[in-house]
C-alpha positions in Angstrom: 22.1 -20.4 9.6 25.4 -21.7 9.1 28.4 -20.0 7.3 28.3 -22.4 4.6 24.6 -22.2 4.1 24.9 -18.3 3.9 27.8 -18.7 1.4 25.6 -20.9 -0.8 22.7 -18.6 -0.7 25.1 -15.8 -1.8 26.7 -17.8 -4.8 23.5 -18.5 -6.4 22.9 -22.1 -5.3 19.4 -23.6 -6.2 18.4 -23.1 -2.5 19.3 -19.3 -2.9 17.6 -19.1 -6.1 14.5 -20.7 -4.6 14.4 -18.3 -1.7 14.9 -15.2 -4.1 11.9 -16.7 -6.2 9.7 -16.9 -3.1 10.7 -13.4 -2.0 9.8 -12.1 -5.5 6.4 -13.9 -5.4 5.7 -12.4 -1.8 6.7 -8.7 -3.1 4.3 -9.3 -6.1 1.5 -10.5 -4.0 2.2 -7.6 -1.4 2.1 -5.1 -4.4 -1.0 -6.7 -5.7 -2.8 -6.3 -2.4 -1.6 -2.6 -2.3 -3.3 -2.0 -5.7 -6.4 -3.5 -4.4 -6.4 -1.4 -1.1 -5.6 1.7 -3.4 -8.8 1.1 -5.3 -10.8 0.7 -2.3 -9.5 4.0 -0.9 -10.4 5.7 -4.2 -13.9 4.4 -4.0 -14.2 5.3 -0.4 -12.7 8.7 -0.9 -15.4 9.5 -3.5 -18.2 8.1 -1.3 -16.9 10.1 1.8 -16.7 13.3 -0.2 -20.3 12.9 -1.3 -21.3 12.4 2.4 -19.3 15.3 3.6 -21.0 17.5 0.9 -24.4 16.5 1.9 -23.7 17.1 5.6 -22.0 20.4 5.2 -25.4 22.4 5.7 -26.6 20.4 8.6 -23.4 19.6 10.5 -20.4 21.8 9.5 -18.2 20.1 12.1 -18.7 16.8 10.9 -18.2 17.7 7.3 -14.9 19.3 8.2 -13.8 16.2 10.1 -14.7 14.0 6.9 -12.8 16.2 4.6 -9.7 16.2 7.0 -10.0 12.2 7.1 -10.3 12.2 3.2 -7.2 14.3 2.8 -5.3 11.8 5.3 -6.5 8.9 3.2 -5.3 10.8 -0.1 -2.0 11.4 1.5 -1.4 7.7 2.7 -2.4 6.7 -0.9 0.0 8.9 -2.5 2.7 7.3 -0.3 1.7 3.8 -1.2 1.6 4.8 -4.9 5.0 6.2 -4.7 6.5 3.1 -2.9 4.9 1.0 -5.7 6.5 3.1 -8.5 10.0 3.1 -6.8 10.5 -0.2 -5.0 13.3 -0.4 -2.6 13.7 3.4 -2.0 
């Protein structure tokens, strides 16, 4: 990118505004996708917890592994929620 083009983007030229508009749209789409994934994670966590509870009597090691995986999913989901709540941090 040439120096003049960079300068135009900085001072708010139509081209710069257009690029920032696209970036905002991309950020919104990304956030929307994260919300959908968080919803899927929530449903998956509930389903997996039920499976783990059912398997506790017959296979304790598998139930423990499922519970550990559920906790990892919850931890990652919490990070995603925090990122959505505080963008740019």
